[in-house]
C-alpha positions as CSV (number, residue, x, y, z in Angstrom):
1,M,-0.3,4.0,18.3
2,S,-0.8,2.3,21.6
3,S,-2.6,2.7,24.9
4,T,-2.6,1.5,28.5
5,E,-6.3,2.1,29.2
6,S,-8.1,-0.1,31.7
7,P,-10.4,-2.7,30.3
8,D,-12.9,-1.6,32.9
9,A,-13.5,1.8,31.3
10,A,-16.8,3.2,32.4
11,R,-19.8,2.4,30.2
12,A,-23.1,4.3,30.7
13,A,-26.4,3.7,28.9
14,V,-27.6,6.4,26.6
15,G,-31.3,6.4,25.9
16,P,-33.4,8.1,23.1
17,A,-35.4,11.2,23.8
18,E,-36.7,14.1,21.8
19,V,-37.1,17.9,22.2
20,T,-38.8,20.4,20.0
21,S,-36.6,22.7,17.9
22,A,-37.3,26.4,17.3
23,A,-38.9,25.5,14.1
24,G,-41.3,23.2,15.9
25,A,-39.8,19.9,14.7
26,A,-39.1,17.0,17.0
27,V,-35.3,16.7,17.4
28,P,-33.7,13.6,19.0
29,T,-31.6,14.2,22.1
30,G,-30.5,10.6,22.4
31,P,-29.5,7.9,19.9
32,Q,-32.2,6.1,18.1
33,T,-31.8,2.3,18.1
34,L,-33.2,-0.7,16.2
35,D,-34.5,-3.7,18.0
36,G,-31.7,-5.6,19.5
37,E,-29.3,-2.6,19.8
38,V,-28.0,-1.0,22.9
39,V,-26.2,2.3,22.9
40,G,-23.9,3.4,25.7
41,S,-20.8,5.5,26.4
42,V,-17.3,4.6,27.1
43,S,-15.2,7.0,29.1
44,L,-11.5,7.1,28.6
45,P,-9.0,9.8,29.8
46,G,-9.6,12.9,27.6
47,L,-12.2,11.0,25.4
48,T,-15.8,9.8,25.6
49,L,-17.1,7.5,22.9
50,T,-20.7,6.5,22.1
51,V,-20.8,2.8,21.2
52,R,-23.7,1.0,19.6
53,R,-23.9,-2.7,20.3
54,R,-25.9,-5.6,19.0
55,A,-26.3,-8.6,21.1
56,A,-24.7,-11.7,19.6
57,Q,-27.0,-14.6,18.9
58,R,-24.7,-17.1,20.6
59,D,-21.7,-17.2,22.8
60,G,-18.1,-17.4,21.5
61,L,-18.5,-15.2,18.4
62,S,-15.4,-13.2,17.4
63,P,-15.7,-9.4,17.9
64,A,-16.3,-6.9,15.0
65,L,-15.9,-3.1,15.2
66,F,-17.5,-0.7,12.6
67,V,-16.1,2.8,11.9
68,H,-18.2,5.3,10.1
69,G,-17.2,8.0,7.6
70,L,-17.1,11.8,7.5
71,D,-20.3,13.4,9.0
72,G,-21.6,9.9,9.7
73,S,-22.3,7.9,12.9
74,S,-22.6,4.4,14.3
75,D,-26.1,3.9,13.0
76,N,-24.7,3.9,9.5
77,W,-23.9,0.3,10.3
78,S,-27.1,-0.8,11.9
79,A,-28.5,-2.6,8.8
80,L,-25.3,-4.5,8.3
81,M,-24.9,-5.4,12.0
82,R,-28.4,-6.8,12.0
83,R,-27.5,-9.2,9.2
84,L,-24.2,-10.3,10.9
85,E,-25.3,-10.8,14.5
86,D,-25.2,-14.6,14.1
87,V,-21.6,-14.7,13.0
88,V,-19.8,-11.8,14.8
89,E,-20.3,-9.8,18.0
90,C,-21.0,-6.3,16.6
91,E,-20.0,-2.9,18.0
92,A,-20.0,0.4,16.1
93,L,-18.7,3.7,17.5
94,D,-19.3,7.3,17.0
95,L,-15.9,8.9,16.3
96,P,-15.0,11.9,18.5
97,G,-17.2,14.9,17.6
98,F,-19.6,12.8,15.5
99,G,-22.9,11.2,16.3
100,Y,-23.3,11.4,20.1
101,S,-19.6,11.4,20.9
102,P,-18.4,14.8,22.3
103,P,-15.2,16.4,21.0
104,P,-11.9,15.0,22.2
105,D,-10.2,17.1,24.9
106,D,-7.1,17.6,22.7
107,G,-9.2,18.7,19.6
108,D,-7.3,16.2,17.4
109,Y,-9.5,15.3,14.4
110,S,-6.7,14.1,12.2
111,I,-6.7,10.6,10.7
112,N,-4.1,9.7,13.3
113,G,-6.3,11.2,16.1
114,H,-9.4,9.2,15.0
115,A,-7.2,6.1,14.6
116,R,-5.9,6.5,18.2
117,A,-9.5,6.8,19.5
118,V,-10.4,3.5,17.8
119,V,-7.2,1.8,19.1
120,R,-7.9,3.0,22.6
121,L,-11.4,1.7,22.5
122,V,-10.3,-1.8,21.3
123,E,-7.5,-1.9,23.9
124,A,-9.7,-0.8,26.7
125,S,-12.4,-3.3,25.9
126,G,-10.0,-6.2,25.5
127,R,-11.9,-7.3,22.4
128,G,-9.0,-7.4,20.0
129,P,-8.2,-8.7,17.5
130,V,-11.4,-7.6,15.8
131,H,-13.0,-7.8,12.4
132,L,-12.5,-4.2,11.5
133,F,-14.9,-2.4,9.1
134,G,-14.5,1.1,7.8
135,N,-16.5,3.3,5.3
136,S,-15.1,6.4,3.6
137,M,-13.0,8.3,6.2
138,G,-13.5,5.3,8.5
139,G,-11.9,3.2,5.8
140,T,-8.9,5.5,5.9
141,V,-8.7,5.2,9.7
142,A,-9.1,1.4,9.5
143,T,-6.4,1.0,6.9
144,R,-4.0,3.0,9.1
145,I,-4.8,0.8,12.1
146,A,-4.5,-2.4,10.1
147,A,-1.1,-1.3,8.9
148,L,0.4,-0.1,12.2
149,R,-1.4,-2.4,14.6
150,P,-1.8,-5.8,12.9
151,D,-2.2,-7.4,16.3
152,L,-5.6,-5.7,16.7
153,V,-7.1,-6.6,13.3
154,R,-8.3,-10.1,12.3
155,T,-9.9,-9.1,9.0
156,L,-10.4,-5.8,7.3
157,T,-13.6,-4.8,5.4
158,L,-13.5,-1.4,3.6
159,V,-16.5,0.2,2.0
160,S,-15.5,3.0,-0.4
161,P,-12.4,3.8,1.6
162,A,-11.1,7.3,1.2
163,L,-7.7,6.7,-0.2
164,P,-5.7,9.2,-2.3
165,E,-6.8,10.0,-5.8
166,L,-5.0,12.1,-8.3
167,L,-8.1,12.8,-10.4
168,V,-10.8,13.7,-7.9
169,Q,-14.4,13.4,-9.2
170,R,-16.2,16.7,-9.8
171,T,-18.9,15.6,-7.3
172,A,-16.2,15.1,-4.6
173,W,-14.6,18.6,-4.9
174,F,-16.7,20.0,-2.1
175,T,-14.7,17.7,0.3
176,V,-11.5,19.3,-0.8
177,L,-12.9,22.8,-0.7
178,A,-14.2,22.2,2.8
179,S,-10.6,22.3,4.0
180,V,-10.0,25.8,2.6
181,P,-10.2,28.4,5.4
182,G,-13.3,30.5,5.3
183,L,-15.3,28.5,2.7
184,P,-17.1,26.2,5.2
185,Q,-18.2,29.2,7.2
186,L,-19.6,30.8,4.1
187,Y,-21.5,27.7,3.3
188,A,-22.8,27.5,6.9
189,R,-24.1,31.0,6.7
190,A,-25.7,30.4,3.3
191,S,-27.4,27.2,4.4
192,R,-28.4,28.3,7.9
193,G,-32.1,28.5,7.0
194,W,-32.3,25.1,5.3
195,P,-34.7,22.7,7.0
196,G,-33.5,19.3,8.1
197,D,-35.4,17.5,5.3
198,R,-33.6,19.6,2.6
199,R,-30.2,18.7,4.1
200,A,-31.1,15.0,4.4
201,R,-32.2,14.9,0.8
202,A,-29.1,16.6,-0.4
203,L,-26.9,14.2,1.5
204,A,-28.9,11.2,0.2
205,E,-28.4,12.4,-3.4
206,L,-24.7,12.5,-2.7
207,V,-24.1,9.2,-1.0
208,Y,-26.8,6.9,-2.4
209,G,-26.7,5.3,-5.8
210,D,-30.5,5.4,-5.8
211,P,-31.8,7.9,-3.3
212,S,-35.4,7.0,-4.2
213,S,-34.8,3.6,-2.5
214,I,-34.7,5.3,1.0
215,P,-37.9,4.6,3.0
216,P,-39.7,7.9,3.9
217,E,-39.4,7.1,7.6
218,E,-35.6,6.8,7.3
219,L,-35.3,10.0,5.5
220,A,-37.5,11.7,8.1
221,A,-35.2,10.3,10.9
222,A,-32.2,11.6,9.0
223,A,-33.8,15.0,8.8
224,R,-34.3,15.1,12.6
225,E,-30.8,14.0,13.2
226,S,-29.5,16.7,10.8
227,E,-31.4,19.3,12.8
228,R,-29.8,18.0,16.0
229,R,-26.3,17.9,14.7
230,M,-26.4,21.4,13.2
231,A,-27.4,22.8,16.6
232,L,-24.3,21.5,18.2
233,P,-21.7,24.2,18.9
234,Y,-18.8,21.9,17.7
235,Y,-20.5,20.5,14.6
236,W,-18.6,22.6,12.0
237,D,-15.4,22.4,13.9
238,A,-15.4,18.6,13.9
239,L,-16.5,18.4,10.3
240,I,-14.0,20.9,9.0
241,R,-11.0,19.6,11.0
242,S,-11.8,16.0,10.0
243,T,-12.0,17.1,6.4
244,R,-8.6,18.8,6.6
245,G,-7.3,15.6,8.3
246,I,-8.3,13.6,5.2
247,V,-6.7,16.1,2.9
248,D,-3.5,16.2,5.0
249,A,-3.3,12.4,5.0
250,Y,-3.6,12.3,1.2
251,T,-0.5,14.5,0.9
252,L,1.8,12.4,3.2
253,G,4.7,10.5,1.5
254,G,7.1,7.8,2.5
255,Q,6.0,5.3,5.1
256,H,3.1,7.5,6.0
257,C,1.6,7.4,2.5
258,L,-1.8,5.7,2.7
259,W,-1.2,3.5,-0.3
260,R,2.2,2.4,1.2
261,Q,0.3,1.5,4.4
262,A,-2.3,-0.4,2.4
263,E,0.6,-2.5,1.0
264,R,1.6,-3.3,4.6
265,V,-1.7,-4.7,5.7
266,L,-1.5,-8.4,6.5
267,A,-5.1,-9.0,7.4
268,P,-7.4,-10.7,4.8
269,T,-9.2,-7.7,3.2
270,L,-12.6,-7.3,1.7
271,L,-13.1,-4.3,-0.6
272,V,-16.5,-3.0,-1.5
273,Y,-17.0,-0.3,-4.2
274,G,-20.2,1.2,-5.7
275,G,-20.4,1.9,-9.4
276,R,-22.5,5.1,-8.7
277,D,-20.2,6.4,-6.0
278,K,-20.0,10.2,-6.3
279,L,-17.2,10.6,-3.7
280,V,-14.8,7.8,-4.3
281,S,-14.2,6.9,-7.9
282,F,-15.1,3.4,-8.9
283,R,-11.8,3.2,-10.8
284,M,-9.9,3.2,-7.5
285,A,-11.2,-0.4,-6.9
286,R,-8.6,-1.8,-9.2
287,R,-5.7,0.1,-7.5
288,A,-6.9,-1.0,-4.1
289,L,-7.1,-4.6,-5.2
290,K,-3.5,-4.4,-6.2
291,A,-2.3,-2.6,-3.1
292,F,-3.8,-4.8,-0.4
293,R,-1.8,-8.0,-0.5
294,D,-4.7,-10.4,0.5
295,A,-7.7,-8.7,-1.0
296,R,-10.9,-9.7,-2.7
297,L,-13.3,-7.2,-4.4
298,V,-17.1,-6.9,-4.4
299,A,-18.3,-4.4,-7.0
300,I,-21.9,-3.2,-6.8
301,P,-22.7,-1.4,-10.1
302,E,-25.8,0.3,-8.8
303,G,-24.3,1.1,-5.4
304,G,-23.3,4.5,-4.1
305,H,-20.9,5.6,-1.4
306,V,-22.6,3.8,1.5
307,C,-23.2,0.3,0.2
308,M,-23.5,-1.2,3.7
309,M,-26.6,1.0,4.1
310,E,-27.9,0.7,0.5
311,H,-27.1,-2.9,-0.2
312,P,-26.5,-4.5,3.2
313,D,-27.4,-8.0,2.0
314,V,-24.7,-8.0,-0.6
315,V,-22.1,-6.7,1.8
316,A,-23.2,-9.2,4.5
317,R,-22.9,-12.2,2.0
318,A,-19.4,-11.0,1.0
319,F,-18.2,-10.7,4.6
320,R,-19.7,-14.2,5.4
321,D,-17.6,-15.5,2.5
322,L,-14.5,-13.8,3.9
323,L,-15.2,-15.2,7.3
324,A,-15.6,-18.7,6.0
325,E,-12.5,-18.4,3.9
326,T,-10.5,-17.1,6.8
327,A,-11.7,-19.8,9.2
328,E,-10.9,-22.5,6.6
329,R,-7.4,-21.1,6.2
330,E,-6.8,-20.9,9.9
331,Q,-8.1,-24.5,10.3
332,G,-5.8,-25.6,7.6
333,S,-2.8,-23.9,9.2
334,F,-3.7,-25.6,12.5
335,T,-4.0,-29.0,10.9
336,R,-0.6,-28.7,9.2
337,F,0.9,-27.7,12.5
């Protein structure tokens, strides 16, 4: 998992805009940003990635990179990045085929394919080693990178990482079924007439511990983004193939087993699990804590699958603690030397 990309990879600004859908709703054609964020694109051979950046509050901060989960995007990390801009230099990417990143030329949506895209971005930018964050599928990708490319990862923060479970929760079975040929197409036809707000509410019910906590304007923005994504010709292909990539990664054994790779991770690791997570069982927190050799756990009983969005203050405090602990450890090693 390596690359020889130039660190001068092209970066172009991407601005927000809107068009009107056939249903009369305003649909964004460019990424929406919070104050202090800049969104641009990074062009690499066979791959173009949309990257969301937040300006660091001071010079000399170490870099951080945030990787979203299945059907997510870089703005899933906006709330957390805003709370960490004074301690790390924040960048979040849209994985190939998600958010505003187009599909990869090779059509590879496997976990290895997504991991290679992240590695190529880090190598091309020259920002490594980074504080690597991952949520759900992004946690799977981040775990694999940390295991195979320890030179690129300074610390690892995983929010509800998608690691293999023997007893999958009933509410997570749709993820498994989405990898069965034909079923996603049936669902797509059945839900074709759903408005964006219905899709956004359904997703919020699935990934939030308390969906009622979502501000109306954020839910409305999610509905508009859902309308835009569903209109993309590659939407279902990216979603289905990435889902199959997760299922395939779950079945690998030997040195490719995700739990075996978790045991190989050397970076100090922060694990964040939500007690109301409907996709990743809360009981997996204990197994993850045992698997990662240098791990600490933050359990959020009322949290769902996206605690960095739902409880960003809690996650930010935990990462600051990890950062301080790591800096103290590094300083101690330097002093002894």
